[in-house]
N, C-alpha and C positions, 0 to 999 in steps of 0.2 A: 471613924470607928462608931460603931453602932452604940447608942447609950445603953445604960444597963437593963432598962425595961423594954427596949425596942427589939424588933426582930427583923433580920434581913429575909424578906419573903421571896425566894428564888424559883418558886415553883412554876411560874409562867415564863421564865426565862427562855430566850431563844440562844441556841448554839450557832456558831460558824461552821458550815459545812466546808470542808476542804478536800483537796486532790491529794495525791501522794507525795506531791512536792509542797504540801502545805499552803497553797494558793486557794483563797476563798472561793467557793463556789455557789454560795447561796446560805440561806438560814433556815432554821426549823426549830420548833419547841423542843426543848431538851428531853423531854419525855417519848416524844415521837421519834426522835434520832436514836435514843437508845432501844426502843421498841423494834425499830427497822435495822438497827446495827449499821447506821451509816456513819462514814468517817467525819469527825469534827475536831476542832481544836480545844485543847484542855490545858490545864496547868496543875502544877504540884508544887508545894513548898515544903522544904526540909529545913528545920531550924535545928541548930546545935548550941550548946553553951560551952563555956570556957574550958570545962573538962571534957569536951568531945562528946558528950552525951546527946541524943537526939530526943527532940520532943514528939512523942506521938499522940494520937487522938484515938479515942473509941467512937465511931460513928454512931450517932444516935439510932435508936432500935426503929423509929419510924421513917428514917430516910426511905427513899423509893427503890434503892438498890443498896446492897451491902451493908444494911443496917446492923448495928453491934459488933462490927468488925473493928480490929485496930488497923491503923495505917499511919502515913507520914502526917506531919502537922497540919496541912491544908490541902484540899483538892477541890478543883472547881472547874469553871470554864469562863472565859472572857465573853463579854456581850458583844453584840455587832456593833463595830465602830470604836470598840474599846482597845487601847493598847494592852497587850498582855502582861506587861509588868504592873501596869496600874491595876488590872484586874486582880493580879496576885496580891498586890497590897491591899486592895479592898476586900478581898475574901479573907484574907488573913485577919484584917481587923473584924469583919463580921462573924466569921467562925470562931476564932479564939481569943478575940479581944487584945490582939498584939499589933503593935505598930513598930516596925524596925526595918532597916535597910535590907533589900533583897538584891542578890546578883544572879544572873543567869548562869546555868551550870550546863545544860544540854537539852536537846529535844530528842524525843524517841516515839516510835509508833508501837501500838500494840492492839490486838484485837482478841477479845475473850467474852465469853458468857459470863454474867454475874447473876444476882438473885432476881427473883420475880419474872423470869423469862427475857430479860433485857440483855442487851450486847453492847459491851463497850468497844468502839473502833475509834481511837483517838490518837492523835499527834499531841503529846504532851510535852509541854515547855515546863522544866524543872529549874525551880529557882532555890537558892540556899541563903540562909542568913544566920546571923549570931544573936541571940537572946538570953537573957539572965532572968529568972524569976518565975513567977507562976502566971499561966494566961487567965483569962477570964471567959471561957466559951459560952456560946450561945446554946443552952439546953436543948431546943429542938434540932440542932446540928450535932452537938458533941455531947455524949454522956459520960466521957471521961478523959483522962490524959495522964501521961507519966514521962518522966525522963528516963532514958535508958541508954546504957553504954552499948556500943555497937556489938561486942561479944554476946551480950546479954540478949539482945534483939536476935542475932544469928541463932542462938540456942532455942529462943522461944519459937522462932519461924520454923526450925528444923523439927521441934517436938510437937507443934501444934500448927502447922500452915493453914488450916482452915479458920483459925481465929484472926486472920489477917487477910485484907483485901487482895484480890488477884493482881493489881497494879503495884501494891507494895512488895509482893512477892517477886514481881518482875524487875523493880528496882534492885532489890537486893541481888538477883540472879546476875544482871548485866551491869549494873552502875554502882555497887557497893563502894569500890574504892574512891570513886569521885565524891560519894555523898559522906563518908567518913573520915576524910583527912582533915 
């Protein structure tokens, strides 16, 4: 986990380019991969508490895309040579200051335009976990967080979909039952 005054600089990270079967085909800087809309491997973490609430984060306004939008607990990319579950654990600690066990839930593909003229084309590996308490997010990554009941999230998504990341809206549309049980 990142210390209180340390920051995880991921701006120079490379992503793992993949084919339709999630087989690695190469690597590329993450900004360039999003600019060109090339398919790559990604991860998302959804944490719940004992009451079934989900922990959401509001992406920092300065993020290279989708800044200021609400989303699931943690979203990122594994580095070349890094196991995806290890990457999920690493990024959950770096972004949210949380260490907890994670379990693989499912993988899915989506392609969608995001802000700043960038395109997400990702095979996303989704992990779930249980956590009680308050996170300690890295301010350049996360500008807010909150625990919300699934029904409360659904109402907010229906009322203000543009307040949420495109991938979180897709998770709600296709995989809500898996994430809220």
